[in-house]
ROLOPA-403389 format. One record per residue: x, y, z of N, C-alpha, C in turn; residue number from 1. Coordinates in Angstrom, 3 decimals. Each point is the difference from the previous one (the first is absolute). Layout:
BEGIN
<pt n_x="X" n_y="Y" n_z="Z" ca_x="X" ca_y="Y" ca_z="Z" c_x="X" c_y="Y" c_z="Z" i="NUM"/>
...
END
This chain:
BEGIN
<pt n_x="-9.934" n_y="4.066" n_z="7.695" ca_x="-0.020" ca_y="-1.329" ca_z="0.577" c_x="1.389" c_y="-0.607" c_z="-0.086" i="1"/>
<pt n_x="0.333" n_y="-0.743" n_z="1.012" ca_x="1.296" ca_y="-0.662" ca_z="-0.017" c_x="-0.119" c_y="-1.333" c_z="-0.733" i="2"/>
<pt n_x="1.145" n_y="-0.571" n_z="-0.318" ca_x="0.023" ca_y="-1.285" ca_z="-0.695" c_x="-0.670" c_y="-1.079" c_z="0.838" i="3"/>
<pt n_x="0.217" n_y="0.025" n_z="1.306" ca_x="-0.610" ca_y="-1.008" ca_z="0.869" c_x="-1.521" c_y="0.093" c_z="-0.037" i="4"/>
<pt n_x="-0.536" n_y="1.196" n_z="-0.015" ca_x="-1.450" ca_y="0.161" ca_z="-0.052" c_x="-0.560" c_y="-0.504" c_z="-1.331" i="5"/>
<pt n_x="0.665" n_y="0.331" n_z="-1.084" ca_x="-0.437" ca_y="-0.466" ca_z="-1.313" c_x="0.058" c_y="-1.517" c_z="-0.064" i="6"/>
<pt n_x="1.086" n_y="-0.584" n_z="0.507" ca_x="0.144" ca_y="-1.456" ca_z="-0.009" c_x="-1.105" c_y="-0.658" c_z="0.805" i="7"/>
<pt n_x="-0.320" n_y="0.538" n_z="1.156" ca_x="-1.049" ca_y="-0.588" ca_z="0.836" c_x="-1.368" c_y="0.098" c_z="-0.681" i="8"/>
<pt n_x="-0.281" n_y="1.113" n_z="-0.644" ca_x="-1.279" ca_y="0.150" ca_z="-0.698" c_x="-0.099" c_y="-1.005" c_z="-1.141" i="9"/>
<pt n_x="1.059" n_y="-0.133" n_z="-0.781" ca_x="-0.004" ca_y="-0.949" ca_z="-1.114" c_x="-0.116" c_y="-1.426" c_z="0.516" i="10"/>
<pt n_x="0.721" n_y="-0.317" n_z="1.073" ca_x="-0.077" ca_y="-1.346" ca_z="0.571" c_x="-1.412" c_y="-0.314" c_z="0.501" i="11"/>
<pt n_x="-0.643" n_y="0.957" n_z="0.643" ca_x="-1.374" ca_y="-0.216" ca_z="0.467" c_x="-0.961" c_y="-0.174" c_z="-1.175" i="12"/>
<pt n_x="0.216" n_y="0.742" n_z="-1.070" ca_x="-0.844" ca_y="-0.162" ca_z="-1.189" c_x="0.172" c_y="-1.386" c_z="-0.614" i="13"/>
<pt n_x="1.237" n_y="-0.461" n_z="-0.105" ca_x="0.255" ca_y="-1.326" ca_z="-0.566" c_x="-0.635" c_y="-1.075" c_z="0.874" i="14"/>
<pt n_x="0.152" n_y="0.116" n_z="1.317" ca_x="-0.610" ca_y="-0.965" ca_z="0.911" c_x="-1.518" c_y="0.017" c_z="-0.148" i="15"/>
<pt n_x="-0.579" n_y="1.194" n_z="-0.088" ca_x="-1.445" ca_y="0.112" ca_z="-0.162" c_x="-0.490" c_y="-0.642" c_z="-1.286" i="16"/>
<pt n_x="0.740" n_y="0.187" n_z="-1.086" ca_x="-0.377" ca_y="-0.606" ca_z="-1.277" c_x="0.029" c_y="-1.522" c_z="0.104" i="17"/>
<pt n_x="1.040" n_y="-0.535" n_z="0.618" ca_x="0.098" ca_y="-1.454" ca_z="0.104" c_x="-1.048" c_y="-0.582" c_z="0.940" i="18"/>
<pt n_x="-0.259" n_y="0.654" n_z="1.109" ca_x="-1.032" ca_y="-0.492" ca_z="0.918" c_x="-1.364" c_y="0.052" c_z="-0.681" i="19"/>
<pt n_x="-0.262" n_y="1.077" n_z="-0.725" ca_x="-1.255" ca_y="0.098" ca_z="-0.740" c_x="-0.104" c_y="-1.048" c_z="-1.095" i="20"/>
<pt n_x="1.098" n_y="-0.235" n_z="-0.681" ca_x="0.013" ca_y="-1.029" ca_z="-1.044" c_x="-0.228" c_y="-1.387" c_z="0.563" i="21"/>
<pt n_x="0.658" n_y="-0.305" n_z="1.114" ca_x="-0.203" ca_y="-1.307" ca_z="0.638" c_x="-1.427" c_y="-0.143" c_z="0.512" i="22"/>
<pt n_x="-0.588" n_y="1.083" n_z="0.473" ca_x="-1.381" ca_y="-0.053" ca_z="0.485" c_x="-0.967" c_y="-0.301" c_z="-1.148" i="23"/>
<pt n_x="0.314" n_y="0.500" n_z="-1.190" ca_x="-0.879" ca_y="-0.232" ca_z="-1.143" c_x="0.138" c_y="-1.398" c_z="-0.593" i="24"/>
<pt n_x="1.229" n_y="-0.476" n_z="-0.135" ca_x="0.224" ca_y="-1.270" ca_z="-0.707" c_x="0.423" c_y="-1.142" c_z="0.916" i="25"/>
<pt n_x="0.298" n_y="0.269" n_z="1.262" ca_x="0.433" ca_y="-1.052" ca_z="0.918" c_x="1.508" c_y="-0.178" c_z="-0.016" i="26"/>
<pt n_x="0.494" n_y="-0.693" n_z="0.993" ca_x="1.434" ca_y="-0.249" ca_z="0.090" c_x="0.448" c_y="-1.014" c_z="-1.049" i="27"/>
<pt n_x="1.252" n_y="0.125" n_z="-0.476" ca_x="0.510" ca_y="-0.987" ca_z="-0.963" c_x="0.019" c_y="-1.399" c_z="0.630" i="28"/>
<pt n_x="-0.383" n_y="-1.007" n_z="-0.783" ca_x="-0.088" ca_y="-1.365" ca_z="0.514" c_x="1.186" c_y="-0.863" c_z="-0.413" i="29"/>
<pt n_x="0.582" n_y="0.255" n_z="-1.166" ca_x="1.086" ca_y="-0.828" ca_z="-0.500" c_x="1.319" c_y="0.762" c_z="0.065" i="30"/>
<pt n_x="1.066" n_y="-0.754" n_z="-0.158" ca_x="1.338" ca_y="0.605" ca_z="0.007" c_x="0.157" c_y="0.969" c_z="-1.164" i="31"/>
<pt n_x="-0.544" n_y="-0.349" n_z="-1.158" ca_x="0.120" ca_y="0.876" ca_z="-1.158" c_x="-0.740" c_y="1.318" c_z="0.222" i="32"/>
<pt n_x="-1.146" n_y="-0.041" n_z="0.640" ca_x="-0.723" ca_y="1.234" ca_z="0.303" c_x="0.790" c_y="0.875" c_z="0.955" i="33"/>
<pt n_x="0.694" n_y="-0.600" n_z="0.979" ca_x="0.833" ca_y="0.771" ca_z="0.917" c_x="1.175" c_y="0.628" c_z="-0.736" i="34"/>
<pt n_x="0.602" n_y="-0.739" n_z="-0.936" ca_x="1.127" ca_y="0.536" ca_z="-0.777" c_x="-0.462" c_y="1.191" c_z="-0.838" i="35"/>
<pt n_x="-1.165" n_y="-0.125" n_z="-0.634" ca_x="-0.531" ca_y="1.095" ca_z="-0.803" c_x="-0.295" c_y="1.213" c_z="0.889" i="36"/>
<pt n_x="-0.602" n_y="-0.263" n_z="1.165" ca_x="-0.306" ca_y="1.085" ca_z="0.928" c_x="1.270" c_y="0.704" c_z="0.470" i="37"/>
<pt n_x="1.036" n_y="-0.776" n_z="0.317" ca_x="1.276" ca_y="0.600" ca_z="0.416" c_x="0.633" c_y="0.795" c_z="-1.130" i="38"/>
<pt n_x="-0.123" n_y="-0.480" n_z="-1.223" ca_x="0.535" ca_y="0.723" ca_z="-1.149" c_x="-0.708" c_y="1.327" c_z="-0.198" i="39"/>
<pt n_x="-1.322" n_y="-0.011" n_z="0.132" ca_x="-0.772" ca_y="1.236" ca_z="-0.136" c_x="0.386" c_y="0.980" c_z="1.107" i="40"/>
<pt n_x="0.149" n_y="-0.509" n_z="1.228" ca_x="0.409" ca_y="0.856" ca_z="1.113" c_x="1.374" c_y="0.606" c_z="-0.253" i="41"/>
<pt n_x="0.928" n_y="-0.796" n_z="-0.501" ca_x="1.345" ca_y="0.506" ca_z="-0.294" c_x="-0.057" c_y="1.109" c_z="-1.058" i="42"/>
<pt n_x="-0.811" n_y="-0.211" n_z="-1.026" ca_x="-0.127" ca_y="1.018" ca_z="-1.050" c_x="-0.609" c_y="1.283" c_z="0.562" i="43"/>
<pt n_x="-1.038" n_y="-0.133" n_z="0.835" ca_x="-0.623" ca_y="1.187" ca_z="0.593" c_x="0.966" c_y="0.748" c_z="0.913" i="44"/>
<pt n_x="0.775" n_y="-0.730" n_z="0.775" ca_x="0.974" ca_y="0.655" ca_z="0.877" c_x="1.070" c_y="0.726" c_z="-0.811" i="45"/>
<pt n_x="0.433" n_y="-0.606" n_z="-1.103" ca_x="1.005" ca_y="0.637" ca_z="-0.847" c_x="-0.563" c_y="1.270" c_z="-0.644" i="46"/>
<pt n_x="-1.234" n_y="-0.075" n_z="-0.476" ca_x="-0.634" ca_y="1.183" ca_z="-0.580" c_x="-0.162" c_y="1.082" c_z="1.061" i="47"/>
<pt n_x="-0.361" n_y="-0.398" n_z="1.218" ca_x="-0.114" ca_y="0.961" ca_z="1.096" c_x="1.339" c_y="0.667" c_z="0.270" i="48"/>
<pt n_x="1.072" n_y="-0.778" n_z="-0.036" ca_x="1.335" ca_y="0.551" ca_z="0.196" c_x="0.321" c_y="1.020" c_z="-1.087" i="49"/>
<pt n_x="-0.327" n_y="-0.334" n_z="-1.252" ca_x="0.256" ca_y="0.932" ca_z="-1.092" c_x="-0.798" c_y="1.290" c_z="0.157" i="50"/>
<pt n_x="-1.238" n_y="-0.115" n_z="0.455" ca_x="-0.833" ca_y="1.189" ca_z="0.210" c_x="0.590" c_y="0.875" c_z="1.096" i="51"/>
<pt n_x="0.411" n_y="-0.626" n_z="1.100" ca_x="0.574" ca_y="0.769" ca_z="1.109" c_x="1.279" c_y="0.696" c_z="-0.440" i="52"/>
<pt n_x="0.859" n_y="-0.697" n_z="-0.726" ca_x="1.239" ca_y="0.640" ca_z="-0.446" c_x="-0.274" c_y="1.083" c_z="-1.040" i="53"/>
<pt n_x="-1.025" n_y="-0.166" n_z="-0.814" ca_x="-0.338" ca_y="1.036" ca_z="-0.978" c_x="-0.524" c_y="1.249" c_z="0.703" i="54"/>
<pt n_x="-0.780" n_y="-0.187" n_z="1.048" ca_x="-0.538" ca_y="1.139" ca_z="0.750" c_x="1.109" c_y="0.684" c_z="0.792" i="55"/>
<pt n_x="0.828" n_y="-0.794" n_z="0.645" ca_x="1.053" ca_y="0.543" ca_z="0.865" c_x="1.113" c_y="0.645" c_z="-0.810" i="56"/>
<pt n_x="0.300" n_y="-0.550" n_z="-1.172" ca_x="1.077" ca_y="0.526" ca_z="-0.823" c_x="1.308" c_y="-0.707" c_z="0.322" i="57"/>
<pt n_x="1.030" n_y="0.266" n_z="-0.767" ca_x="1.281" ca_y="-0.665" ca_z="0.217" c_x="0.635" c_y="0.461" c_z="1.320" i="58"/>
<pt n_x="0.723" n_y="-0.911" n_z="0.597" ca_x="0.686" ca_y="0.368" ca_z="1.238" c_x="1.191" c_y="0.898" c_z="-0.319" i="59"/>
<pt n_x="0.238" n_y="0.941" n_z="0.871" ca_x="1.108" ca_y="0.938" ca_z="-0.210" c_x="0.950" c_y="-0.124" c_z="1.192" i="60"/>
<pt n_x="1.280" n_y="-0.141" n_z="-0.290" ca_x="0.946" ca_y="-0.089" ca_z="1.107" c_x="0.052" c_y="1.308" c_z="0.783" i="61"/>
<pt n_x="0.116" n_y="-0.122" n_z="1.306" ca_x="0.069" ca_y="1.188" ca_z="0.858" c_x="1.461" c_y="0.230" c_z="0.385" i="62"/>
<pt n_x="0.482" n_y="1.173" n_z="-0.318" ca_x="1.360" ca_y="0.368" ca_z="0.354" c_x="-0.039" c_y="0.903" c_z="1.230" i="63"/>
<pt n_x="0.866" n_y="-0.280" n_z="0.924" ca_x="0.042" ca_y="0.809" ca_z="1.226" c_x="1.074" c_y="1.038" c_z="-0.092" i="64"/>
END
């Protein structure tokens, strides 16, 4: 799998989790709830980034 495919799969999973979560508990009503939701989303995206980089491995320079 390429990095783009992995990124798209992870992004779809994150979106699915949030849509499912909002369906269960409803949309945030206050500013503080939106801030908390954005913080959780940021943490999930960062963890997703770490997972993708761990799977892909370190980048290696290509010499021609």
